[in-house]
C-alpha positions in Angstrom: 32.6 24.5 -96.0 30.6 22.5 -93.5 33.1 19.9 -93.7 35.5 21.7 -92.0 33.2 22.2 -88.9 33.4 19.6 -86.2 30.2 17.7 -85.8 28.3 18.3 -82.4 29.1 15.5 -79.7 26.9 14.6 -76.8 29.9 16.5 -74.7 29.6 19.7 -77.0 25.6 20.2 -77.7 24.4 22.8 -75.7 27.7 23.6 -74.1 29.2 27.2 -73.7 32.3 28.4 -75.5 35.7 26.7 -74.0 36.7 30.0 -72.4 33.2 30.2 -70.2 33.6 26.4 -69.2 33.8 26.1 -65.4 37.0 24.1 -65.1 35.8 22.4 -61.8 32.9 20.7 -63.9 33.4 17.7 -66.3 31.1 15.8 -68.5 27.3 16.6 -68.4 27.6 19.1 -65.2 29.1 16.7 -62.6 31.4 18.0 -60.1 34.3 15.6 -59.5 34.1 14.4 -56.0 36.3 16.3 -53.4 38.8 14.6 -51.9 38.6 12.5 -48.5 39.9 14.4 -45.6 42.7 12.9 -43.7 40.7 12.5 -40.7 38.1 10.5 -42.4 40.7 8.4 -44.0 42.2 7.6 -40.5 38.6 6.9 -39.3 38.0 4.6 -42.3 41.2 2.7 -41.6 40.8 2.1 -37.9 37.1 1.1 -38.8 38.2 -1.3 -41.1 40.8 -3.0 -38.8 38.4 -3.2 -35.9 35.6 -4.4 -38.2 37.9 -7.4 -39.9 39.3 -8.4 -35.8 35.4 -8.2 -35.0 34.2 -10.4 -38.0 36.9 -12.8 -37.2 35.6 -13.0 -33.4 32.0 -13.4 -34.8 32.5 -15.9 -37.2 34.5 -18.0 -34.5 31.7 -17.9 -32.0 29.0 -18.8 -34.9 31.1 -21.7 -35.5 31.3 -22.7 -32.0 27.6 -22.2 -31.2 25.8 -23.2 -34.4 25.9 -26.9 -33.9 24.9 -26.2 -30.1 22.1 -23.9 -30.4 21.3 -23.8 -34.6 22.4 -21.5 -37.0 19.9 -18.5 -36.1 20.7 -18.4 -32.6 24.3 -18.7 -33.0 24.0 -15.7 -35.4 22.2 -13.7 -32.8 24.2 -15.1 -30.3 27.7 -14.1 -32.0 26.4 -10.9 -33.5 25.6 -9.4 -30.0 29.0 -10.4 -28.2 30.8 -9.1 -31.3 28.9 -5.9 -31.6 29.3 -4.7 -28.3 32.8 -5.2 -28.3 33.0 -3.5 -31.8 31.1 -0.6 -30.8 33.2 0.1 -27.7 36.4 -0.5 -29.9 35.1 2.0 -32.3 34.0 4.6 -29.7 37.6 4.6 -28.1 39.6 4.1 -31.2 38.1 5.5 -34.4 36.1 8.1 -32.9 38.3 9.2 -29.7 35.9 8.9 -27.1 37.6 8.3 -23.6 35.8 7.5 -20.4 32.5 6.2 -19.5 30.7 9.2 -20.0 28.2 8.5 -22.9 29.1 4.8 -23.5 25.8 3.5 -22.5 24.1 5.9 -24.6 26.4 5.1 -27.4 26.0 1.3 -27.3 22.3 2.0 -27.4 22.2 3.9 -30.6 24.4 1.6 -32.2 21.8 -1.2 -31.9 20.2 0.7 -34.9 23.2 -0.6 -37.0 23.2 -3.9 -35.2 19.5 -4.4 -35.8 20.2 -3.7 -39.7 23.3 -6.2 -39.9 20.9 -8.9 -37.9 18.1 -8.5 -40.2 20.5 -8.8 -43.4 22.2 -12.1 -42.0 19.1 -13.7 -40.4 17.4 -13.0 -43.5 20.1 -14.6 -45.8 20.6 -17.6 -43.5 16.9 -18.2 -43.9 17.0 -17.6 -47.5 20.1 -20.0 -47.7 18.2 -22.8 -45.2 15.1 -22.5 -47.6 17.1 -22.6 -51.1 19.7 -25.0 -49.8 18.7 -27.0 -46.6 21.8 -29.0 -46.8 24.4 -26.3 -47.2 27.2 -26.8 -45.1 29.0 -24.3 -42.5 31.1 -22.9 -45.1 28.0 -21.5 -47.4 26.7 -20.2 -43.9 30.0 -18.4 -43.4 29.8 -17.0 -46.9 26.7 -15.6 -46.3 27.5 -14.3 -42.8 30.4 -12.3 -44.2 28.8 -11.2 -46.9 25.9 -9.6 -44.9 28.7 -8.1 -42.6 30.3 -6.5 -45.3 27.0 -4.9 -46.4 26.1 -4.0 -42.9 29.7 -2.6 -42.4 29.1 0.5 -44.8 25.8 1.3 -43.2 27.2 1.0 -39.7 29.9 3.3 -40.7 27.8 6.3 -42.0 25.3 5.6 -38.7 28.1 5.5 -36.2 29.9 8.3 -37.8 26.8 10.5 -38.8 24.9 10.0 -35.7 26.0 8.0 -32.7 29.6 9.7 -32.5 28.8 12.9 -34.5 29.1 15.3 -31.6 33.0 14.9 -31.8 33.8 14.8 -35.3 36.8 17.0 -36.8 35.5 20.0 -38.8 
């Protein structure tokens, strides 16, 4: 008779009878993620487009300046210039702030995200110079681009959750 009973599996041990299972829960009690709101998706798309443009501007400035002022100074200068423009574009286009009211405050608060991105890219460029001192501009661009991508995720969360949080849709 025991041959007819199903063997317990990790998904059935200690689980309630099928009729009592919460249909919203799956696996080991993990709730599936909620769908992203349309407003959040629009913000992500706008943020990504502005980010791609800003990254292109930053990389161009970096290449123009690197031979004149050195890699780390070029990184700092290109990031400062592109970040100020990026923050203003996100302020207006992504998060819908118009006019000058609060613009200075937004720029100052956004410097925290800038600091994180700058620390990531400067550290990575310094490490590249240490381990591969003869690496060319293409390796430097890959490092800057990669660290920009990591910094962008943190920057979106920071801008949305802290800098521009007073005007987000419900």
